[in-house]
N, C-alpha and C positions, 0 to 999 in steps of 0.2 A: 504493500500500500504506500510505499515511498513514492510511487509514481504520482499519486494524488497530491501528496505533500509537496513534491517537487513542482507540480503544476500550480499549486497555491502560492508557492514562493515566486514563481515566474509571473503570475498575474498580479501579485502584490507589488512587484517591482514595476510592472507596466502601469499599475494604478498610481504608484509614486511618481512616475514620469508625467502622468496626466496632472497630478496635483501640483507638481513643480512648474509645469508649462503654464497652467492657468494662473498661478500666483505671481509669476515673474513678468506678466504683461499687464500693466496697470489699466490700460484702456479696456482690455478684454475682461479683466477682473471685475470692473464696475458693472459689467453686463450679467454677471453670474449669480447675483443674489436675488432670492425670492423668499418672502416671508412665509413661514408655515402657519397653518391655521387649523382650528378645530382639533380633531383627534390626533393629528400629527404633531401638535405642538408640545414641547417639553415644558411642563409647568415650572421647572426650576428657573427658567429665564423669562424676563419680561418680553424680550424679542428673541425669537429663534429663527435661524436661517436654513434654507435649503439652497445649495449651490448646484450649478450645472456640473461642477467637478464631482460632487457627491453622487449624482445620478449616473454620470458617465462611468465612474469607477465601479459602482455596483453592477451596472449592466455589463461592463467588460468582464468582471469576475464571473458573473452568472453565465454569460454566453461562451466564454472561453472554456469553462468547466463542462458545459453541455457539449461543446464541440469535441472535447477530448474524451469525456466520459458520458456518453449518452444517458439521459435520465437524471443525471446529477444536477443539471441546471435548475430543474424544478424543485430541488431540495435546498436551494440557496435562498435564505430569508434575511431581510435587513430592515433598516429604518426608513429607507426612501421608497416612494413610488416613482415610476418612470414617466409620470405625466408632468410636463412642464408647460407653463403658459408664457407666451411672449408678450411684448408690449402692445401688440394689436389685440390681445385677448384670445388669440388662437391657441388651442390646446394641442400639444404635440406629444406623441408617445415616443420617447427616446429609446433607441435600441442600437446595437452594433450591427451595421449592415455588412453584406458580403464583400463589398468593395469599398475602397477609400473614397471613390467618387460619390457613391451613394450616401456614405456617412456625411460627406461635405454638404450634400444637398439637404439632408435631414437637419444637420446642425445649423444650416443657414436659416431654416424656419425658426429655430429657437432663438438665434442671435439676430433676428430682425434683418436678415439679408446681408449680414457682415461676412462677406466671402473670405476675406483674408484670415479672420479669426477662425472661421469654420475649417479652413484648409489647415491651419496650424494645429488645431485640435485633432482633426481627423488623422493627420500624419502621426501624431503621438499614439493615438488609439490603435492604429494599424501597424505600428512599429513592432517588429519582433524583438523579444528579449531572451537572451540566453544567460544562464548562470551555472556556476559549478560550486558544489558544496561537498567536499570529501567526507564529512561526518554523515551527511544524509546518504551518500553513496553506499555506506556500509550498513544501512538499515535494511533488514530483511524481516518484514512482518506482513501478514495478510489479514486485512479487515474486510468483511463482506460489504460491498458497496451499498447494498439495499438497506443497511441499518444506519447509513450516514445522513446527517442533516448539517447544514452550514449556516452559521450566523455571521453576518457581515456588517461592520460599521465602516462605510467607505471613507469617510473623513471624520475621525473622532476629534473633538474639540474644534468644531466648526467656527466658533467665535474667534479663537486664536488664529485659525487659518485665514479668516477674513481681516481681522483687526490686529493680529499679533505682530510684535516687533521682531526684527531680525537681530537686534542688538541687545536683547535681554541678557543679563549676567546671571550665571548660576550661583547657587548657594551650596557649597560642598558637592558640586556636581549635579544638583537638582535645580531645574529651571522653574521658577514660580509661574511664568507665563511666556508667551512668545511662540514662534513657529516651531521651536524644538518640542513643544508639547503636543503637536499634531501627530496622530498615528492613523494607520490603516489597519483594521482589525479583522482577521478571518479565523473563526473558530469552528472546528468540526466536532460534532457530538453524536452520541449514540441515541437514535430516536426511540429506542425501547427502554433504556435506563436513564437517559438524560445526562450521562457522564460525558465530560469533555474528553476528546481523544487526541485531537491535533490542533495546534494553534500557530498562527503566524502574526507577528506584529511588525509592521514596516514603518519606520520613522523617516519620512521623506526629507526632513530638514534637520540633519544632524550637524553638518558643518558647511560653512560658506567660504568659497574662494575669495580672498581679499581683492584680487585683481579683476577677475571676471564677474564676481558677485553671483556666481552660479552655486547652487546647493548640491550637496551630496547627501545620501541617506544611508541607512543601516537597517538590516532585518534580523529578526530573532524568531526561532521556531522551537517547537517541542512536540513530542509524540509519547503518549502513554496508553498502552493497550496490553492487557493480559500479561503483565509482568515485564514487558519491554518498556523501558523508560530511557529516552534519548533526547538531547536538546542541543542547541547550537552553541551554548556557552560552556559545555563541558570540554575538558582537555582530551586530546586524542587517546590518552592512556586510561580514561574512565571506562568502567564496565558498562555495557549497554543495559544490563538489567539492574543497575544500581543507581544511586543518586548521591549527590554530595552537597554539603552545606558550604556556601562560599563565605569567606571572611567579610566582615562588614567594615568598610573604611571609616565609618563614623564611630567605631568602638574605642577610639582613643580615650585615655583616662577620663572616666566620667562616673559620677555616683549613680547614674541611672543606667539600667540594664538595656533599655530598648530605645529604638528610634522609629518614628512614624511619619508618613506623609498623609496629608489631609486636604480636603477641599476648603477653599476660602469661605464657603457657605456652611461649614460644619457647625452643629449646635454648640452653644456656649457650655452646656453641661458636659458634653463629651470633651470639649477642649480643656475645660477645667480639670476633669479627671485625668486626661492624658498628660497634663502638666505634672501631675503627681508621679506618673509612671515613667515619663520620658524627659522631664525637665525641659531644657531648651533644645532638645533634639527632636523637635516637631517642625516639619517642613510643609509649606503650602505650595500647591502646584495645580495647574489647570489640566483638565482632561482625564477621564477615568482610565483610558488606555495608557496614558503616560504615567500616571501614578502607579498603576500596576507594573509598568515597565521598570520603575524605580526599585520595586521589590525584586523583580527578576534580576536586575543588574547588581543587586546587593548593596544599593545605596542606602536603603532603610530596611528595617525588619518587617514592618507591616504597612499596608495601606488600609485605612479604616474610614468607613463612610456610613453614617447612621440614617441617612434619608433614603427615600424610595425613588430617586430620580436617576438611577443607573438601570440599564436594561440588559437583556441577554446578549445582545450584540456588543455591548460594552465590555462584558466580562468573560465570555466564552474562550476567546483566544488566549488571554493571559492565564486563565484557569488551567487550560490544557498544558501550557508551558510550565506553570508552577507544579502541576501534578508530576510532570516528567522530572522535575528537580527535587521531588520529595515533599513539596508543599501543597497548597491548595487555596481555595477561596470558599469561605463559609458565611452563613447567614448570621449577621451580628445579633439581631433581635433574639433568635433562638439560643445563641450562645450565652446571652446575658440573662435569659429567663429560666434556663434550666441548669441545675447543678451538674458539675462534671461527675461522670460515673465511670468507674474502671471498665474498660472493654467496650464502652459505648462510643460509636463513631461520631466524629464531628459533623455538624449539619452542613454538608457541602451543597453549594448551589447546583441546581439541576436545570436542564435546558429544553426539556421536551413537553412541558405542561404549562399552559397559560393560567394566569391568576383568575380564579373563579369570580364572576360578577364584575370584572373590570372591562373597560372599553378603551378603544384606541390603543396608543402605545402602552398604556398602563397594564394591558394584558400580559406584557412581557417584562414588567418592571421587577427588579430585585427588591421586593416589598419590605424585607427586613433589614435592608442595608447589607453591608458586606465587610469582611476582613480578608485581605490577601496576605499570604505568608509563605515563607520558604521552609520552615521547620515546624512540624506539629508539636514537638516538645516545647519549643519556644512559645508557640501560640498559647498553649495551655497555661504557662506561667504568666504570659502577658494578660490573658483574659482574667486570670485570678486576681492580679494586681489591679486591673481596670475595674473589676466588679467591687473590690474593696474601696477604691477611690470614689466610685459612683455612690456607694452606700455611706461614705464618710459624711459627717455633718458639714453643711455648706460653709460654715465659718472656718473650717480647717483647710479649705481649698483656696489656692491663690491663683 
């Protein structure tokens, strides 16, 4: 099944090329924004945006997977619909056409007849991408295609993609905002059990050339299935059926045992409790995918979010990679409400069942919040300390 993962990596890189091409042409970029409405709108933001890049990326992923693995394209699910409305009020169904010329014609309708912009985009969409990954080449695992479902977030942290600065400075390697927080997320899950099996996170804007101002990116992947755990960050000597815990660069002499990355919108009660557990080793960052990536990279121990405004497409890719590393992603509310019991598994997020009674995007929300982690043992200690802090009298919290 490494063939499917290899194709996901390839289409993620093609998607990253689309994202970069759209972002680097200011005149084009101004044409790409359309406000979401109704059930598509994420209630976390006063204004939420759908971009042409979002839709293009999702359709490229869907149609490339269908072309290579017939039947799998219908198993690709995501945040975006492929219906776009141009300035004339004309509704256009966006899809990847068989030829570059046909795609130019379709994009011209979306871009109000802007032929040059349409040609530039179509060229990137139809550009072939090749990549080589020796670690992936060594993977030999067979997963039945008929049990696979795929969650896609074509451009995670859309606001940063639209408004984010290219010059944001990092805090101990973690970017609070900016283009570095933008990710493309592709997560494969078992449609019968809901377990995440494969994940790809592509970061299109990792470094910028100072002379050409062009961006380069980086991708990360993981696979966890039936005892086989392999990921892109492990050393060549690592065992394929094992997992390792990476050292944490923030572990320099500190009275606090843990570090965490959180959303800027995190609840005050959680932030106060975290300050007891992590001290000043609490980092704020944009983008659910990017915050999860900070855990994967070993920049922090956990990513914690208490609200219900992340979704299956936000978490599935990172969850699969973390599983391959020996970690995971759990429901925060369930962890806080039930006492730890010996032998009882942690409440891992699942990806195959919608939330009962919910509508719109809320059907696929992570309703109980989440905690992403690399070590189950560390997580249990962290949660124990967090619960103690949450139960402590308010006047003892700072």
